N, C-alpha and C positions, 0 to 999 in steps of 0.2 A: 811739793811745788817745784816747778822748773825754775832754775836761776842761772844767771850769767855773772855772778858776783866778781867784780874787778876784771872781767874780760875786756879786751880791747877789740872793738868792732868797727868796721867800715861799712856804710850802706850807701850805695850810689842811687841817684834819682830819688833822694830822700827829702826833697823839698815839698812833695805832695803825694797824694794817693797811697799806693801800697808801700812805697819806700818810706814815706813819713810815718806810716803806721808801724812798720818794722823798726824804725829808729826809736820811736817812742816806746814800743813794747820791749825792746832790748834794754833801754835805759831804765825802765821800770823794773826789769829783772836784775839790775845791778851792773850792767855793762857801761863802759866809757865809750861813747859813740861818736864817731866822726861822720858828720852829715855832709855828704858830697853831692853836689848838684851843679848843673850849668846855669841855674838861676840863683844868684847870690841872695836875693831878698827872700825867696822861698826857703832856702836853706837856713837862713837866719831865723825865720819864723818857726821852723821845726826845732831849732836849738832853743828858742825862747819857750816853746811848749814844754820841752824836756826839762829845762831849768825851773820852770814854774812848778813842775811836779816834783822837784827836788833831785833831779838826775844830773848827770854830767854829759855835756856834749860840746863839740866844736864844729864849726862849719868849714867847708873847703870848696872853693869854686873850681870846677873841673869840667873839661870837655873830653869825655872818654873816647871820642873818636881820634884824639891826638895821643900818640904814643908817649910823647914827652910829658904831657899833662898827667897821664896815668902813673908814670914813674915818679913824678913829683909828689903826687898824693901818697903813694906807698912810702917813699923816702921820708916824708914828713912824719907819718905815723910811726915808722920804725925809729926815727931819730928821737922823737918825743917819748918813746916807751921802751928804751933799752933794747932795741931791735926786736920788739915783740908785737905781733898782731895775732889775735886769736880767731877772729871771724871776719870774712869778707863776703858781703852780699852784693852780687852783681845784679842789681834791680833795674838800673836805667835802661830804657828801651823806647822804641818808637814803632808806630804802625803805618800801614799803607793799604788803601783799598784799590784793588785792581787785579785783573788777570794778567797772564804773560803778555797779551797783546796790548794792554793799556798801562803796563808798567815800564816806564822809561829806564834805560840803563842807569841814569843818575838816581832814580828812586831806589833801585835795587842796591846800588853802591852805598847810599845813605843808610839803609837798614843794615847792610852787611857791616858797615863801619861801626855803628852804634850797638846793634843787638848782639853781634858776635865778636868783632875785633876788640871792642872796648873791654869785654869780659876776658878775652884772651890776654890783652895787655896787662890788666890788673892782676889776673891770676898768675901770670908768668913772673910778675914783679914780686908778689908777696909769697909765693910758694917756697922759695929757698929758706926764708926765715921760719916758716912753719915747719919745714922739714928739720931744720936745725934744732928747734925746740921740741920736736917729736909730737906735736899736737897742732890742731887747727881744724877749722871748718870753712869750706868755701861753698857758698850757696848761689846758684844761678837761678834767675827768674826766667823760666821758659813760658809755656802756655799749653793749653790743650791743642793749639795749632802745632805743637811740637810732637804730638803723638797721633794726630789725625789730619786729614785734609780739611781745609775750610774754603768755602766758595768766596771768590773775589778777594782773596787774601794771599795772593801768589808769593810776593816777596816776604811777607811776614811769616808765612808757613815755612818757607825755605830756611829762613834764619833761625826760627825757633826749633825746627828739626835739628839744625846744626848745633844749637845750644844743648839739646839733649844728647847728641852724639859726643860733644866735647865733654860733657859731664861723665859719661860712661868711660870714655877713653882716659880721662884724667884719673878716675877712680881705679882703673885697672893698672895704670902706670905707677900709682903712688899708694897702693893699698896697704903696704907694710911700713909706711913712714909715720903713722899716727895722724895723718891728715885725711879728713873725710871730705868727699866732694859729692854734692847732691844738687838736684834742681827741683823747683816747684812748678807745676803746670796748672795754673788757675783757669777756671772758666771765666765767665764775664763778671766783672767786679764794679761796684759802685764807686767810681773815681771821678775826679773833676772833669776828666775828658768825656766820660759818659754823660755826666750832668750837662755839659755844654752841648752835646749832641741832642739831648732831650729838649733843651731850651730852643734849639734851632729848628726842631722838627715841627711841621705844620700840624701834626697830631701827636703830641707828646705821650698821651695815654696809650695809643696804639703802638708807637715806637717802643715804649717800655714793655708792653706785652710781648712784642716780638723778641726783645732782648732776653726776657725772662723765660719764654716758652720752652726753649730746648733743654732746660735744666729739669731734672726729675722733681726738684723742690719748688719749681716754678718761681724762683727768685734769683737775683744775682747775689754774689758774695759782698760782704762788707770788708773793707781793707784789713780790719783787725783779725778777720778770720784767716786771711793769708799770712798775716804777721804771726799768728799762733803757730802755724806750720813751720815758719822760719825759725821761731824760737826753739821749737823742738829739735830741728836739725842743727841749730847752733850749739845746743847744750849737750852735756854728757848723757842725757837721757837717750840720745840716739847713737850711742857709742858703737853699735854694730850695724849702722846704716851708712852705706856709701855706694855710689853709683846708681842711686835711686832717682827716678823721675816721679815725684810724688804728685799725684793728681788730686787737686782740691777744687772740685768743679760742680758740687751740688747735684751730681748725677748726669751731667751733660753728656759724658762719653759712655755712660752705662748701657745705653741702647744702640750704640754705634757698632 
């Protein structure tokens, strides 16, 4: 059984969806989890879920688009844990629908700030401590949009490709330090965002069919299925895995 007993972990965007599932999964595996999110109430709800299950968690309000906020999160975790952090999951991210012609510069900048620069700020802040302890796992949440083109997802595809590139570059630069850097590339996942789009659709059944159809399994993932991949990458079970873009997509990209 994979475990993270007494590991110190940070999960961003952990107030809902994939991030919340990862935070709960890590806590159930024995980690002490810092639940970071820009929504304080949502973060506290995830903490309460973890504590109800007997785990350890603390919430932290953070806007990862802000360099100082990212530094503050890492400083807090290191201060409270004798300069130790074992796992960082850069999960927080946003999407945008549009082509290059319908994507305003402000839209592209917003996705760049959150999807890439936030992960850069946090990774850069935590990496020295991981190198000093000669161990650690940094996990970025990319997307299948990081390994293929997606229609009407111009800004999202650009930033997720950049996340995959950042993963590979970091892994090459720090491969001998004991720190492993990987990313997960999910297909479509049943998250609150998707549920909201279904509710708004004039034909929810048809919208759901369209969302599921590209997957070989003809369904979307549940958040816990992505969390299971993160647990593997965070644990010693993946000790020889670095620089990987792990595709967890129910066969979405198999026929591409």
